[in-house]
CHARMM internal coordinates of N, CA and C (Angstrom, degrees):
IC EDIT
DIST 1 N 1 CA 1.4411
DIST 1 CA 1 C 1.5226
ANGL 1 N 1 CA 1 C 108.75
DIST 1 C 2 N 1.3170
ANGL 1 CA 1 C 2 N 115.28
DIHE 1 N 1 CA 1 C 2 N 139.85
DIST 2 N 2 CA 1.4638
ANGL 1 C 2 N 2 CA 120.87
DIHE 1 CA 1 C 2 N 2 CA 175.49
DIST 2 CA 2 C 1.5133
ANGL 2 N 2 CA 2 C 108.84
DIHE 1 C 2 N 2 CA 2 C -106.85
DIST 2 C 3 N 1.3205
ANGL 2 CA 2 C 3 N 115.59
DIHE 2 N 2 CA 2 C 3 N 143.53
DIST 3 N 3 CA 1.4599
ANGL 2 C 3 N 3 CA 121.17
DIHE 2 CA 2 C 3 N 3 CA -179.71
DIST 3 CA 3 C 1.5212
ANGL 3 N 3 CA 3 C 108.04
DIHE 2 C 3 N 3 CA 3 C -125.10
DIST 3 C 4 N 1.3104
ANGL 3 CA 3 C 4 N 115.95
DIHE 3 N 3 CA 3 C 4 N 135.17
DIST 4 N 4 CA 1.4572
ANGL 3 C 4 N 4 CA 121.73
DIHE 3 CA 3 C 4 N 4 CA 175.91
DIST 4 CA 4 C 1.5162
ANGL 4 N 4 CA 4 C 107.74
DIHE 3 C 4 N 4 CA 4 C -117.47
DIST 4 C 5 N 1.3097
ANGL 4 CA 4 C 5 N 116.40
DIHE 4 N 4 CA 4 C 5 N 124.39
DIST 5 N 5 CA 1.4554
ANGL 4 C 5 N 5 CA 121.80
DIHE 4 CA 4 C 5 N 5 CA 179.14
DIST 5 CA 5 C 1.5195
ANGL 5 N 5 CA 5 C 108.36
DIHE 4 C 5 N 5 CA 5 C -110.42
DIST 5 C 6 N 1.3224
ANGL 5 CA 5 C 6 N 116.65
DIHE 5 N 5 CA 5 C 6 N 123.49
DIST 6 N 6 CA 1.4573
ANGL 5 C 6 N 6 CA 122.04
DIHE 5 CA 5 C 6 N 6 CA 177.53
DIST 6 CA 6 C 1.5199
ANGL 6 N 6 CA 6 C 109.00
DIHE 5 C 6 N 6 CA 6 C -109.93
DIST 6 C 7 N 1.3084
ANGL 6 CA 6 C 7 N 116.26
DIHE 6 N 6 CA 6 C 7 N 119.94
DIST 7 N 7 CA 1.4607
ANGL 6 C 7 N 7 CA 121.89
DIHE 6 CA 6 C 7 N 7 CA 177.89
DIST 7 CA 7 C 1.5257
ANGL 7 N 7 CA 7 C 107.60
DIHE 6 C 7 N 7 CA 7 C -101.58
DIST 7 C 8 N 1.3112
ANGL 7 CA 7 C 8 N 115.94
DIHE 7 N 7 CA 7 C 8 N 86.83
DIST 8 N 8 CA 1.4722
ANGL 7 C 8 N 8 CA 122.10
DIHE 7 CA 7 C 8 N 8 CA -174.39
DIST 8 CA 8 C 1.5260
ANGL 8 N 8 CA 8 C 109.73
DIHE 7 C 8 N 8 CA 8 C -97.32
DIST 8 C 9 N 1.3103
ANGL 8 CA 8 C 9 N 116.65
DIHE 8 N 8 CA 8 C 9 N 61.95
DIST 9 N 9 CA 1.4650
ANGL 8 C 9 N 9 CA 121.56
DIHE 8 CA 8 C 9 N 9 CA -175.34
DIST 9 CA 9 C 1.5193
ANGL 9 N 9 CA 9 C 112.76
DIHE 8 C 9 N 9 CA 9 C -63.82
DIST 9 C 10 N 1.3368
ANGL 9 CA 9 C 10 N 117.40
DIHE 9 N 9 CA 9 C 10 N -22.77
DIST 10 N 10 CA 1.4597
ANGL 9 C 10 N 10 CA 119.94
DIHE 9 CA 9 C 10 N 10 CA -178.81
DIST 10 CA 10 C 1.5332
ANGL 10 N 10 CA 10 C 111.17
DIHE 9 C 10 N 10 CA 10 C -121.14
DIST 10 C 11 N 1.3331
ANGL 10 CA 10 C 11 N 117.09
DIHE 10 N 10 CA 10 C 11 N 19.89
DIST 11 N 11 CA 1.4536
ANGL 10 C 11 N 11 CA 120.67
DIHE 10 CA 10 C 11 N 11 CA -179.26
DIST 11 CA 11 C 1.5174
ANGL 11 N 11 CA 11 C 111.08
DIHE 10 C 11 N 11 CA 11 C 93.96
DIST 11 C 12 N 1.3204
ANGL 11 CA 11 C 12 N 115.08
DIHE 11 N 11 CA 11 C 12 N 176.07
DIST 12 N 12 CA 1.4644
ANGL 11 C 12 N 12 CA 120.29
DIHE 11 CA 11 C 12 N 12 CA -179.98
DIST 12 CA 12 C 1.5268
ANGL 12 N 12 CA 12 C 108.53
DIHE 11 C 12 N 12 CA 12 C -154.68
DIST 12 C 13 N 1.3085
ANGL 12 CA 12 C 13 N 116.30
DIHE 12 N 12 CA 12 C 13 N 143.55
DIST 13 N 13 CA 1.4646
ANGL 12 C 13 N 13 CA 121.71
DIHE 12 CA 12 C 13 N 13 CA 178.01
DIST 13 CA 13 C 1.5243
ANGL 13 N 13 CA 13 C 108.71
DIHE 12 C 13 N 13 CA 13 C -87.19
DIST 13 C 14 N 1.3212
ANGL 13 CA 13 C 14 N 116.90
DIHE 13 N 13 CA 13 C 14 N 131.53
DIST 14 N 14 CA 1.4541
ANGL 13 C 14 N 14 CA 121.64
DIHE 13 CA 13 C 14 N 14 CA -176.63
DIST 14 CA 14 C 1.5123
ANGL 14 N 14 CA 14 C 113.65
DIHE 13 C 14 N 14 CA 14 C -60.03
DIST 14 C 15 N 1.3390
ANGL 14 CA 14 C 15 N 117.39
DIHE 14 N 14 CA 14 C 15 N -41.46
DIST 15 N 15 CA 1.4610
ANGL 14 C 15 N 15 CA 119.50
DIHE 14 CA 14 C 15 N 15 CA -179.65
DIST 15 CA 15 C 1.5216
ANGL 15 N 15 CA 15 C 111.62
DIHE 14 C 15 N 15 CA 15 C -66.28
DIST 15 C 16 N 1.3228
ANGL 15 CA 15 C 16 N 116.63
DIHE 15 N 15 CA 15 C 16 N -36.95
DIST 16 N 16 CA 1.4634
ANGL 15 C 16 N 16 CA 120.03
DIHE 15 CA 15 C 16 N 16 CA 179.15
DIST 16 CA 16 C 1.5268
ANGL 16 N 16 CA 16 C 111.10
DIHE 15 C 16 N 16 CA 16 C -71.17
DIST 16 C 17 N 1.3386
ANGL 16 CA 16 C 17 N 116.90
DIHE 16 N 16 CA 16 C 17 N -37.67
DIST 17 N 17 CA 1.4664
ANGL 16 C 17 N 17 CA 120.29
DIHE 16 CA 16 C 17 N 17 CA 176.72
DIST 17 CA 17 C 1.5184
ANGL 17 N 17 CA 17 C 109.69
DIHE 16 C 17 N 17 CA 17 C -63.52
DIST 17 C 18 N 1.3220
ANGL 17 CA 17 C 18 N 117.70
DIHE 17 N 17 CA 17 C 18 N -46.19
DIST 18 N 18 CA 1.4597
ANGL 17 C 18 N 18 CA 120.68
DIHE 17 CA 17 C 18 N 18 CA 179.66
DIST 18 CA 18 C 1.5212
ANGL 18 N 18 CA 18 C 110.90
DIHE 17 C 18 N 18 CA 18 C -60.45
DIST 18 C 19 N 1.3219
ANGL 18 CA 18 C 19 N 117.96
DIHE 18 N 18 CA 18 C 19 N -44.17
DIST 19 N 19 CA 1.4672
ANGL 18 C 19 N 19 CA 121.41
DIHE 18 CA 18 C 19 N 19 CA 178.79
DIST 19 CA 19 C 1.5243
ANGL 19 N 19 CA 19 C 110.99
DIHE 18 C 19 N 19 CA 19 C -61.71
DIST 19 C 20 N 1.3312
ANGL 19 CA 19 C 20 N 117.08
DIHE 19 N 19 CA 19 C 20 N -40.98
DIST 20 N 20 CA 1.4671
ANGL 19 C 20 N 20 CA 120.39
DIHE 19 CA 19 C 20 N 20 CA 179.19
DIST 20 CA 20 C 1.5259
ANGL 20 N 20 CA 20 C 110.38
DIHE 19 C 20 N 20 CA 20 C -65.13
DIST 20 C 21 N 1.3277
ANGL 20 CA 20 C 21 N 117.19
DIHE 20 N 20 CA 20 C 21 N -41.50
DIST 21 N 21 CA 1.4666
ANGL 20 C 21 N 21 CA 120.44
DIHE 20 CA 20 C 21 N 21 CA 178.98
DIST 21 CA 21 C 1.5245
ANGL 21 N 21 CA 21 C 110.88
DIHE 20 C 21 N 21 CA 21 C -65.05
DIST 21 C 22 N 1.3267
ANGL 21 CA 21 C 22 N 117.49
DIHE 21 N 21 CA 21 C 22 N -38.90
DIST 22 N 22 CA 1.4630
ANGL 21 C 22 N 22 CA 120.40
DIHE 21 CA 21 C 22 N 22 CA 176.23
DIST 22 CA 22 C 1.5221
ANGL 22 N 22 CA 22 C 110.54
DIHE 21 C 22 N 22 CA 22 C -64.80
DIST 22 C 23 N 1.3277
ANGL 22 CA 22 C 23 N 116.94
DIHE 22 N 22 CA 22 C 23 N -37.24
DIST 23 N 23 CA 1.4655
ANGL 22 C 23 N 23 CA 121.14
DIHE 22 CA 22 C 23 N 23 CA 178.56
DIST 23 CA 23 C 1.5264
ANGL 23 N 23 CA 23 C 112.24
DIHE 22 C 23 N 23 CA 23 C -62.87
DIST 23 C 24 N 1.3174
ANGL 23 CA 23 C 24 N 117.18
DIHE 23 N 23 CA 23 C 24 N -33.89
DIST 24 N 24 CA 1.4713
ANGL 23 C 24 N 24 CA 119.26
DIHE 23 CA 23 C 24 N 24 CA -178.51
DIST 24 CA 24 C 1.5253
ANGL 24 N 24 CA 24 C 112.77
DIHE 23 C 24 N 24 CA 24 C -93.05
DIST 24 C 25 N 1.3453
ANGL 24 CA 24 C 25 N 116.74
DIHE 24 N 24 CA 24 C 25 N 6.09
DIST 25 N 25 CA 1.4556
ANGL 24 C 25 N 25 CA 117.92
DIHE 24 CA 24 C 25 N 25 CA 170.50
DIST 25 CA 25 C 1.5109
ANGL 25 N 25 CA 25 C 117.88
DIHE 24 C 25 N 25 CA 25 C 122.46
DIST 25 C 26 N 1.3228
ANGL 25 CA 25 C 26 N 119.07
DIHE 25 N 25 CA 25 C 26 N 1.42
DIST 26 N 26 CA 1.4690
ANGL 25 C 26 N 26 CA 119.74
DIHE 25 CA 25 C 26 N 26 CA 176.78
DIST 26 CA 26 C 1.5305
ANGL 26 N 26 CA 26 C 108.94
DIHE 25 C 26 N 26 CA 26 C -60.76
DIST 26 C 27 N 1.3136
ANGL 26 CA 26 C 27 N 116.81
DIHE 26 N 26 CA 26 C 27 N 145.14
DIST 27 N 27 CA 1.4532
ANGL 26 C 27 N 27 CA 122.70
DIHE 26 CA 26 C 27 N 27 CA -176.98
DIST 27 CA 27 C 1.5336
ANGL 27 N 27 CA 27 C 109.73
DIHE 26 C 27 N 27 CA 27 C -88.29
DIST 27 C 28 N 1.3315
ANGL 27 CA 27 C 28 N 116.52
DIHE 27 N 27 CA 27 C 28 N 115.37
DIST 28 N 28 CA 1.4652
ANGL 27 C 28 N 28 CA 121.59
DIHE 27 CA 27 C 28 N 28 CA -177.51
DIST 28 CA 28 C 1.5257
ANGL 28 N 28 CA 28 C 111.81
DIHE 27 C 28 N 28 CA 28 C -60.13
DIST 28 C 29 N 1.3205
ANGL 28 CA 28 C 29 N 117.28
DIHE 28 N 28 CA 28 C 29 N -36.68
DIST 29 N 29 CA 1.4681
ANGL 28 C 29 N 29 CA 118.93
DIHE 28 CA 28 C 29 N 29 CA -179.95
DIST 29 CA 29 C 1.5279
ANGL 29 N 29 CA 29 C 110.91
DIHE 28 C 29 N 29 CA 29 C -65.66
DIST 29 C 30 N 1.3252
ANGL 29 CA 29 C 30 N 118.07
DIHE 29 N 29 CA 29 C 30 N -33.79
DIST 30 N 30 CA 1.4683
ANGL 29 C 30 N 30 CA 120.66
DIHE 29 CA 29 C 30 N 30 CA 176.48
DIST 30 CA 30 C 1.5252
ANGL 30 N 30 CA 30 C 111.20
DIHE 29 C 30 N 30 CA 30 C -70.78
DIST 30 C 31 N 1.3211
ANGL 30 CA 30 C 31 N 116.84
DIHE 30 N 30 CA 30 C 31 N -35.73
DIST 31 N 31 CA 1.4664
ANGL 30 C 31 N 31 CA 120.86
DIHE 30 CA 30 C 31 N 31 CA 176.53
DIST 31 CA 31 C 1.5283
ANGL 31 N 31 CA 31 C 109.04
DIHE 30 C 31 N 31 CA 31 C -63.80
DIST 31 C 32 N 1.3258
ANGL 31 CA 31 C 32 N 116.51
DIHE 31 N 31 CA 31 C 32 N -46.70
DIST 32 N 32 CA 1.4750
ANGL 31 C 32 N 32 CA 120.35
DIHE 31 CA 31 C 32 N 32 CA 178.71
DIST 32 CA 32 C 1.5264
ANGL 32 N 32 CA 32 C 111.08
DIHE 31 C 32 N 32 CA 32 C -61.57
DIST 32 C 33 N 1.3334
ANGL 32 CA 32 C 33 N 116.57
DIHE 32 N 32 CA 32 C 33 N -41.86
DIST 33 N 33 CA 1.4677
ANGL 32 C 33 N 33 CA 120.54
DIHE 32 CA 32 C 33 N 33 CA 179.66
DIST 33 CA 33 C 1.5306
ANGL 33 N 33 CA 33 C 110.34
DIHE 32 C 33 N 33 CA 33 C -62.40
DIST 33 C 34 N 1.3318
ANGL 33 CA 33 C 34 N 116.78
DIHE 33 N 33 CA 33 C 34 N -44.27
DIST 34 N 34 CA 1.4585
ANGL 33 C 34 N 34 CA 120.43
DIHE 33 CA 33 C 34 N 34 CA 178.70
DIST 34 CA 34 C 1.5165
ANGL 34 N 34 CA 34 C 112.50
DIHE 33 C 34 N 34 CA 34 C -62.62
DIST 34 C 35 N 1.3291
ANGL 34 CA 34 C 35 N 116.45
DIHE 34 N 34 CA 34 C 35 N -43.42
DIST 35 N 35 CA 1.4654
ANGL 34 C 35 N 35 CA 120.05
DIHE 34 CA 34 C 35 N 35 CA 179.38
DIST 35 CA 35 C 1.5244
ANGL 35 N 35 CA 35 C 111.89
DIHE 34 C 35 N 35 CA 35 C -67.23
DIST 35 C 36 N 1.3286
ANGL 35 CA 35 C 36 N 117.28
DIHE 35 N 35 CA 35 C 36 N -33.04
DIST 36 N 36 CA 1.4670
ANGL 35 C 36 N 36 CA 119.57
DIHE 35 CA 35 C 36 N 36 CA -179.48
DIST 36 CA 36 C 1.5282
ANGL 36 N 36 CA 36 C 111.53
DIHE 35 C 36 N 36 CA 36 C -68.51
DIST 36 C 37 N 1.3245
ANGL 36 CA 36 C 37 N 117.64
DIHE 36 N 36 CA 36 C 37 N -17.68
DIST 37 N 37 CA 1.4640
ANGL 36 C 37 N 37 CA 120.19
DIHE 36 CA 36 C 37 N 37 CA 178.98
DIST 37 CA 37 C 1.5352
ANGL 37 N 37 CA 37 C 111.98
DIHE 36 C 37 N 37 CA 37 C -81.63
DIST 37 C 38 N 1.3160
ANGL 37 CA 37 C 38 N 117.27
DIHE 37 N 37 CA 37 C 38 N -10.20
DIST 38 N 38 CA 1.4631
ANGL 37 C 38 N 38 CA 121.23
DIHE 37 CA 37 C 38 N 38 CA 179.44
DIST 38 CA 38 C 1.5277
ANGL 38 N 38 CA 38 C 110.40
DIHE 37 C 38 N 38 CA 38 C -83.66
DIST 38 C 39 N 1.3286
ANGL 38 CA 38 C 39 N 117.74
DIHE 38 N 38 CA 38 C 39 N 149.36
DIST 39 N 39 CA 1.4687
ANGL 38 C 39 N 39 CA 120.32
DIHE 38 CA 38 C 39 N 39 CA -179.17
DIST 39 CA 39 C 1.5327
ANGL 39 N 39 CA 39 C 112.99
DIHE 38 C 39 N 39 CA 39 C -81.28
DIST 39 C 40 N 1.3262
ANGL 39 CA 39 C 40 N 116.64
DIHE 39 N 39 CA 39 C 40 N 53.80
DIST 40 N 40 CA 1.4661
ANGL 39 C 40 N 40 CA 121.75
DIHE 39 CA 39 C 40 N 40 CA 177.40
DIST 40 CA 40 C 1.5261
ANGL 40 N 40 CA 40 C 108.50
DIHE 39 C 40 N 40 CA 40 C -134.02
DIST 40 C 41 N 1.3158
ANGL 40 CA 40 C 41 N 116.30
DIHE 40 N 40 CA 40 C 41 N 156.23
DIST 41 N 41 CA 1.4535
ANGL 40 C 41 N 41 CA 120.63
DIHE 40 CA 40 C 41 N 41 CA 175.17
DIST 41 CA 41 C 1.5168
ANGL 41 N 41 CA 41 C 109.01
DIHE 40 C 41 N 41 CA 41 C -148.17
DIST 41 C 42 N 1.3141
ANGL 41 CA 41 C 42 N 115.76
DIHE 41 N 41 CA 41 C 42 N -178.85
DIST 42 N 42 CA 1.4522
ANGL 41 C 42 N 42 CA 120.09
DIHE 41 CA 41 C 42 N 42 CA 178.50
DIST 42 CA 42 C 1.5186
ANGL 42 N 42 CA 42 C 114.00
DIHE 41 C 42 N 42 CA 42 C 86.10
DIST 42 C 43 N 1.3238
ANGL 42 CA 42 C 43 N 117.53
DIHE 42 N 42 CA 42 C 43 N 21.42
DIST 43 N 43 CA 1.4566
ANGL 42 C 43 N 43 CA 120.29
DIHE 42 CA 42 C 43 N 43 CA 178.52
DIST 43 CA 43 C 1.5224
ANGL 43 N 43 CA 43 C 109.54
DIHE 42 C 43 N 43 CA 43 C -124.90
DIST 43 C 44 N 1.3065
ANGL 43 CA 43 C 44 N 115.55
DIHE 43 N 43 CA 43 C 44 N 159.41
DIST 44 N 44 CA 1.4658
ANGL 43 C 44 N 44 CA 121.15
DIHE 43 CA 43 C 44 N 44 CA 173.71
DIST 44 CA 44 C 1.5197
ANGL 44 N 44 CA 44 C 108.48
DIHE 43 C 44 N 44 CA 44 C -132.09
DIST 44 C 45 N 1.2972
ANGL 44 CA 44 C 45 N 115.95
DIHE 44 N 44 CA 44 C 45 N 154.86
DIST 45 N 45 CA 1.4583
ANGL 44 C 45 N 45 CA 121.30
DIHE 44 CA 44 C 45 N 45 CA 175.65
DIST 45 CA 45 C 1.5220
ANGL 45 N 45 CA 45 C 107.16
DIHE 44 C 45 N 45 CA 45 C -122.38
DIST 45 C 46 N 1.3127
ANGL 45 CA 45 C 46 N 115.44
DIHE 45 N 45 CA 45 C 46 N 119.82
DIST 46 N 46 CA 1.4544
ANGL 45 C 46 N 46 CA 121.40
DIHE 45 CA 45 C 46 N 46 CA 177.00
DIST 46 CA 46 C 1.5172
ANGL 46 N 46 CA 46 C 107.76
DIHE 45 C 46 N 46 CA 46 C -124.85
DIST 46 C 47 N 1.3199
ANGL 46 CA 46 C 47 N 117.20
DIHE 46 N 46 CA 46 C 47 N 136.89
DIST 47 N 47 CA 1.4569
ANGL 46 C 47 N 47 CA 120.48
DIHE 46 CA 46 C 47 N 47 CA 178.35
DIST 47 CA 47 C 1.5229
ANGL 47 N 47 CA 47 C 109.65
DIHE 46 C 47 N 47 CA 47 C -125.65
DIST 47 C 48 N 1.2893
ANGL 47 CA 47 C 48 N 115.08
DIHE 47 N 47 CA 47 C 48 N 156.62
DIST 48 N 48 CA 1.4529
ANGL 47 C 48 N 48 CA 121.70
DIHE 47 CA 47 C 48 N 48 CA 176.61
DIST 48 CA 48 C 1.5098
ANGL 48 N 48 CA 48 C 109.27
DIHE 47 C 48 N 48 CA 48 C -165.95
DIST 48 C 49 N 1.2980
ANGL 48 CA 48 C 49 N 115.91
DIHE 48 N 48 CA 48 C 49 N 161.52
DIST 49 N 49 CA 1.4649
ANGL 48 C 49 N 49 CA 121.83
DIHE 48 CA 48 C 49 N 49 CA 178.22
DIST 49 CA 49 C 1.5270
ANGL 49 N 49 CA 49 C 108.54
DIHE 48 C 49 N 49 CA 49 C -107.14
DIST 49 C 50 N 1.3271
ANGL 49 CA 49 C 50 N 115.76
DIHE 49 N 49 CA 49 C 50 N 145.53
DIST 50 N 50 CA 1.4575
ANGL 49 C 50 N 50 CA 120.54
DIHE 49 CA 49 C 50 N 50 CA 178.05
DIST 50 CA 50 C 1.5206
ANGL 50 N 50 CA 50 C 108.16
DIHE 49 C 50 N 50 CA 50 C -146.46
DIST 50 C 51 N 1.3098
ANGL 50 CA 50 C 51 N 115.51
DIHE 50 N 50 CA 50 C 51 N 157.97
DIST 51 N 51 CA 1.4635
ANGL 50 C 51 N 51 CA 120.70
DIHE 50 CA 50 C 51 N 51 CA 176.09
DIST 51 CA 51 C 1.5119
ANGL 51 N 51 CA 51 C 109.14
DIHE 50 C 51 N 51 CA 51 C -141.08
DIST 51 C 52 N 1.3300
ANGL 51 CA 51 C 52 N 115.79
DIHE 51 N 51 CA 51 C 52 N 134.91
DIST 52 N 52 CA 1.4489
ANGL 51 C 52 N 52 CA 120.93
DIHE 51 CA 51 C 52 N 52 CA 179.11
DIST 52 CA 52 C 1.5176
ANGL 52 N 52 CA 52 C 108.45
DIHE 51 C 52 N 52 CA 52 C -142.97
DIST 52 C 53 N 1.3095
ANGL 52 CA 52 C 53 N 116.39
DIHE 52 N 52 CA 52 C 53 N 126.10
DIST 53 N 53 CA 1.4714
ANGL 52 C 53 N 53 CA 122.60
DIHE 52 CA 52 C 53 N 53 CA 179.64
DIST 53 CA 53 C 1.5240
ANGL 53 N 53 CA 53 C 111.62
DIHE 52 C 53 N 53 CA 53 C 54.39
DIST 53 C 54 N 1.3318
ANGL 53 CA 53 C 54 N 117.11
DIHE 53 N 53 CA 53 C 54 N 36.80
DIST 54 N 54 CA 1.4465
ANGL 53 C 54 N 54 CA 121.59
DIHE 53 CA 53 C 54 N 54 CA 177.54
DIST 54 CA 54 C 1.5200
ANGL 54 N 54 CA 54 C 114.92
DIHE 53 C 54 N 54 CA 54 C 81.87
DIST 54 C 55 N 1.3223
ANGL 54 CA 54 C 55 N 117.77
DIHE 54 N 54 CA 54 C 55 N 3.45
DIST 55 N 55 CA 1.4621
ANGL 54 C 55 N 55 CA 121.39
DIHE 54 CA 54 C 55 N 55 CA 179.23
DIST 55 CA 55 C 1.5261
ANGL 55 N 55 CA 55 C 107.87
DIHE 54 C 55 N 55 CA 55 C -107.48
DIST 55 C 56 N 1.3418
ANGL 55 CA 55 C 56 N 116.01
DIHE 55 N 55 CA 55 C 56 N 120.86
DIST 56 N 56 CA 1.4592
ANGL 55 C 56 N 56 CA 121.40
DIHE 55 CA 55 C 56 N 56 CA -179.46
DIST 56 CA 56 C 1.5240
ANGL 56 N 56 CA 56 C 109.36
DIHE 55 C 56 N 56 CA 56 C -94.15
DIST 56 C 57 N 1.3250
ANGL 56 CA 56 C 57 N 115.77
DIHE 56 N 56 CA 56 C 57 N 149.55
DIST 57 N 57 CA 1.4583
ANGL 56 C 57 N 57 CA 120.72
DIHE 56 CA 56 C 57 N 57 CA -179.72
DIST 57 CA 57 C 1.5207
ANGL 57 N 57 CA 57 C 110.05
DIHE 56 C 57 N 57 CA 57 C -150.97
DIST 57 C 58 N 1.3244
ANGL 57 CA 57 C 58 N 114.86
DIHE 57 N 57 CA 57 C 58 N 157.68
DIST 58 N 58 CA 1.4673
ANGL 57 C 58 N 58 CA 121.56
DIHE 57 CA 57 C 58 N 58 CA 172.17
DIST 58 CA 58 C 1.5009
ANGL 58 N 58 CA 58 C 107.82
DIHE 57 C 58 N 58 CA 58 C -103.33
END
COOR INIT
IC SEED 1 N 1 CA 1 C
IC BUILD
């Protein structure tokens, strides 16, 4: 079993959390499937990789 501990003492941005989870292996298709089950629409999910000054990000 793997455990992820988030110490969000000052809050956390949802988009940044999702990107971090995707970076460590979360399945984007499962995220899309889960979101499609919610009664909301009008959103898109786009992902990409970038690197700046040696720091990589999704």
